[in-house]
C-alpha positions as CSV (number, residue, x, y, z in Angstrom):
1,X,7.6,20.0,-1.7
2,X,8.9,16.6,-0.7
3,X,12.0,15.7,0.9
4,X,14.6,14.4,-1.7
5,X,16.1,10.9,-1.8
6,X,19.5,11.8,-0.7
7,X,18.0,14.3,2.3
8,X,15.2,11.3,3.6
9,X,15.1,8.2,3.2
10,X,11.5,7.0,2.7
11,X,11.5,4.4,6.2
12,X,12.6,8.0,8.4
13,X,10.1,9.8,7.9
14,X,6.6,9.1,7.7
15,X,3.4,10.9,7.0
16,X,-0.3,11.1,8.5
17,X,-3.0,9.9,6.3
18,X,-7.1,10.7,6.7
19,X,-9.2,7.6,5.5
20,X,-12.3,6.2,5.4
21,X,-12.7,5.0,8.7
22,X,-15.7,1.5,7.9
23,X,-12.6,1.1,5.0
24,X,-10.0,0.4,7.7
25,X,-12.2,-1.4,9.1
26,X,-12.8,-3.7,6.4
27,X,-9.0,-4.2,6.0
28,X,-8.1,-4.8,9.3
29,X,-10.7,-7.1,10.1
30,X,-9.7,-8.9,6.7
31,X,-6.2,-8.5,7.2
32,X,-5.5,-8.2,11.0
33,X,-5.0,-11.5,10.5
34,X,-1.0,-10.8,8.1
35,X,-0.4,-7.3,9.0
36,X,-0.1,-6.6,12.8
37,X,-1.4,-3.1,11.8
38,X,-3.0,-1.1,9.3
39,X,-0.2,1.0,9.0
40,X,1.9,-2.5,7.5
41,X,-0.7,-3.1,5.5
42,X,0.2,0.1,3.1
43,X,3.2,-0.3,3.8
44,X,3.3,-3.5,2.0
45,X,0.9,-3.0,-0.4
46,X,2.5,0.3,-2.0
47,X,6.5,-1.5,-1.4
48,X,4.3,-4.1,-3.8
49,X,3.1,-1.5,-6.5
50,X,6.4,0.6,-6.5
51,X,8.7,-2.6,-6.4
52,X,11.4,-2.2,-9.4
53,X,10.0,-6.1,-10.7
54,X,6.4,-4.7,-11.2
55,X,7.3,-3.8,-13.8
56,X,8.4,-7.3,-15.2
57,X,4.8,-9.1,-14.3
58,X,2.7,-9.8,-16.9
59,X,-0.5,-7.4,-17.3
60,X,-3.4,-10.2,-16.5
61,X,-0.7,-9.9,-13.0
62,X,-1.2,-6.6,-13.0
63,X,-5.0,-6.0,-13.4
64,X,-5.5,-8.7,-11.1
65,X,-3.5,-6.9,-8.9
66,X,-4.7,-3.7,-9.1
67,X,-8.6,-4.8,-9.3
68,X,-8.4,-6.4,-6.1
69,X,-6.3,-3.6,-4.5
70,X,-10.0,-1.4,-6.1
71,X,-12.2,-4.0,-4.7
72,X,-10.1,-2.7,-1.3
73,X,-11.1,1.3,-1.6
74,X,-7.7,2.0,-2.3
75,X,-6.8,3.1,-6.4
């Protein structure tokens, strides 16, 4: 069972994920200069996807973002 928002803020609890090592290595090589760690990259990506104003993105922007994430193997 997942904790509710009222009892567990997202930033205070962490989860472990298992990802393909090759995918992680490629992401670290490509984005290592912009992000301190793979965790920071994935946190950024998930926050961007969940932003409230993401619904205001026009359809073309959303398709571009989704295609980039697919190319990286995240979706």
